[in-house]
N, C-alpha and C positions, 0 to 999 in steps of 0.2 A: 856141298855148296860149290867149292872149287871154281873151275872155269865156267860153270853154268851161270854164275852171277854176272859174268862179263858178256855173255852171248847176246842178251837182249839189247845191249848198248850198240852193237854193230850189225845185228840182224836186219835193221831197217834198210841196209844196203841191198838186200835181196828184193826189195820192192821197187828199186830204181828202174829195172827193165820194163816193168808194166806201166810206169808212169806215162811214158810217151806212147807205148804201143796201145794202151787202152784208149787214148784219144783217137787213134787212127782206125782201130779194128773193132771196138766194142760200141754198142749203142750208148749214147751219152748218159742215159739214166743208169744203165748197168755199170758203166765206168765210174760214175759219181759215187754210187753206193759202195761199190767194191773198194775203191781207193780210200773212201772215208772210213770204212770199217777197218781196213788194214792199218791205216795211219793211226786210228784211235787205239787199237789193240797194241800195236808196237810202241806207241808213246806211253801207254799205261805200264807196259812191261818194263820198259827202260827206266821209267821213273821209280817203279817199285824196286828195281835192282839198285838204283842209286840210293834209295832209302835204306836198303839192306846193307849196302857198303858203308853208309853213314853210321848205322847202328854198330856194325862191327868195328869201324874205325874209332867211333866214340868210346866204345867199351875198352879200348886200349889206353885211353887218355886218363891220367890221374885227375880226380875231381870232376869227372864227367857228370852230366845231368841225369844219367840213368839211375835206376835203383842201386843202393849201396852194394847189394850182393853181386851185381854185375862187375864191380871193380875188383873183386877178389882175384888173387893170382891164379886160383884154380879155374875160374871162369875165363880169364884171359888166355890161359893155355888151351882150354877146350874149344874156344871159338876160333874157327878158321878165319884167317885175315891176311890181307896184304896191307902192310902199314902205310905205304905211299898212296895206294888207291883208296883206302879207307878214309884217310884224312883229306884227300883231294875231293872225295865225294861230298863232303860237308858243304864247301862253298858252291859246288856244282849243283847240288839239290836246292840250295837256297836261291841260286840264280834262276833255276827252272821255275820254282814257285813264284818268284818275283815277276818273271816274264809273263807267266800265265795270268797272274793277278792283274798285271798292267793291261794285258789284252782284254780281259773281261771288263776292267774299269773304263778303258777307252770305248769299248763297244756300248757300255751302258751310257756313257756321257754323250756319244753320238746320237743314240736313240732318244735320249731326253731332249737334246737340242732340236732334233727333228720334230718331236712332239710339240715343243713350245712354238716352233716356227709354223706349225700347222694348226695351232690352237684356234685361229680365227678363220681358217679356210673353210669354204663351203663344200658340202658333199661328204658322203660317208666313205664310199669306196674309191673315189678318184678326187684328188685335190689338184686344181689347176692354179698355179702361182703366176702372178703377173710379173714376169721377169724376162728381159730380152735375151738373156743367156740361155742357150738350148741345153736342156738336160732332162732326164727322166730316170726315176728309180722306184723300187718297191720298198716300202717301209713295213717290215714284219712286226708290227705292233699288234695290239688286240683291240679292235680287229685290224687286219692288214690293210694298208692303203697304197694306192699308186699315186705318185707325185710327178707331175709333169709341168714344165714351164710353157708359157705362151710362145716363147722363142722357139722351142722345139716343135710345137704344133704348127707354127707358121712355116716351118721348113719341110713339112711332110704333107703328102697328099692323103686323100681319104683312105685308100687301102693301106697305105703305109702307117697311118695313124692306128688303124685297127690292128696291124701287126705289132706295133709298139705296145699297145695295151694288152694284147694277147701274150706277148713276151713277159711283161711284168706280172700279169696274172699267173702265168706258169711258175714264176719264182715264188709267189705267195702260196699257190696250191701245193707245189712240191716241197715247200719248206726248205728251200735251198740254203737259207741263211744258217740252218743248223749244221748242214754238211760243211759249209765254209768255216763256221766257228770250230768245228771238230778238227779240221785239218790245220787251222791256224794255231790252235792250242797244241796240237801234235808237233808242229814244226818248232814251236817254242820249247817244247819238252826235249826234243831231239833234233839237232840241225840236219841230220841225215834224212829227215822226212820232208825237207823243203821242196824237193821235186814233186812230191805228192800234193803238196799245197798248191803249187802252180798248175798241176794237171787238173785238180778238182775245180779251180777257178775257171778254167777253160771248159771243162765238160759240163759244169753247171750252166754256163751260158749256152752251150750247144743244146743241152736238154731243153732249156726255155725256148731256144730258136726252133727246135723240132716241134714242140708243143704249139708254138705260135703258127708254124707252117700248117700244121694239121687243123688248127682252128680257123685260119684265114682261107685255107684251101689253095694256097699258092706259095711255093718255096721261093720263087723269084721276087714276089712282093716283099717277103720278109728279108731276103738278101738285099733288096734295094733299100729297105728301111734301115737296116743295120749299117750299110755302107754310107748312105746319105747322112745319117745321124753322126757317124764318125767324121765325115768331112766338115760338117757345120759346127761340130763341137770343138771346144778347145782342149778337151780331154780332162777337164776338171769341173766337177759340179760344185754345189754349195758345200760349206763345211759340214752341214747336217746330213749330207747324202751318204747312206750306207754303201750304195753301189751305183755306178753311173752307167746308164744304158749304152752310151756311145763309146765309152772307153773300156768297158769290161771285156776282158779276154782279147786274144789276138784277132782283131777285126778281119784282116785279109783271109785268115784261115777259116773264120766263121762264114764269111761270104762264099768262099770257094766250096765249103762243105754244103751250103744251102743250094748251090748251083748244080750239085750232083744228086743222084737218086737218094731217097730216104734210106738211112741205114737199117739193116735188119734188126729185128727186135730179139734176136737170139740172146739168151741170158748167159750162156757159157760157151766159149769158143772150143772147137775141136782140140784135143790134146796135142796132136802132132802138127801143130802150126806154130808160127812164131808167137802169136798172141796167146795161144793156149799154153805153151811152155812158160811164158812169162807169168801168166796167171797162176799156174801151178807152183812156180818158184816162189812167188810172193805168198801163196797160201801155205806152202811148207815152211817158209821163213817165219811167218806169223804164228803158225802152230808151234814150231820149235821155240820161239821166243816166249810164248805163253807157258809152255811146259817147263822151260828153263827157269823162268821167274817163279813159278809155283814150286818147283823143286828146291830152289834156293830159299824161299820163304819158309817152307816146311822144315827144311834141314836146320835153318837157324833157330826156328821155334823149338824144335826137339832138343837141340844142343843146349839152349839156354834153360829150357825146362828141366833138363837132366842136371844141369850144373847148379841151378839156384831156383827156388820157387818164384814164379811170376806173380 
């Protein structure tokens, strides 16, 4: 067990370099998937190691809730532990579980509010709400729906409206809400993963922008739609809006990227480049984290099994 149980708690730092470089050098689709997977694996590993530390720390406490055999002096001597870290892991793990539970509860509440707000709206795929405030968002329910206000439609021209709808359809088709939820939970589980959450929030919007540009056939039209929506919007949609078209992601960077040529669809950058080195560093860190957590879990299991019947 030893030091390996602590590695997954700090190895998310190895993913920091790729958080910003992926935005600049990778295709948005590739960046979104890569960062989400890395964040998810690193979060699971760090949470597992917190749980292992909690078990080890709890085993040292008299009257612990574990089986009676684990409280025997022989078991306490056999189990490797750090008294301070083991006890500190108990409130830390409870805080992680509470934060993740709250995130899921808020997400469920927002979706239920959105469903109630659209209960009387006409149309199956697109719901147009009579509201002077400009906003648009994709509601990933079953089936997914695009919600747009009359205020937003009044601010956009024909081609820009098509770009808006194509953007929101891309969010639904790509199931971007799942990637966003994964990195949100990961950031709750380990604060070191917050840069990846911010990066995925941006790359998911860029992914939708690129799909919209391909569907509309004009990158400038999509850039104009994004910029115009940001100018007319106040940056806040209704309380039921899961994501706001005009406020999602750094708008100036999205517009600037759309005014440039389409990014290459290469899935993996060359090794001897800045982006390639960052990708490999994150991949190595994620692999080491997984191996370290697995090693710690197996070690603790074997020790406890040898010391007392489970």
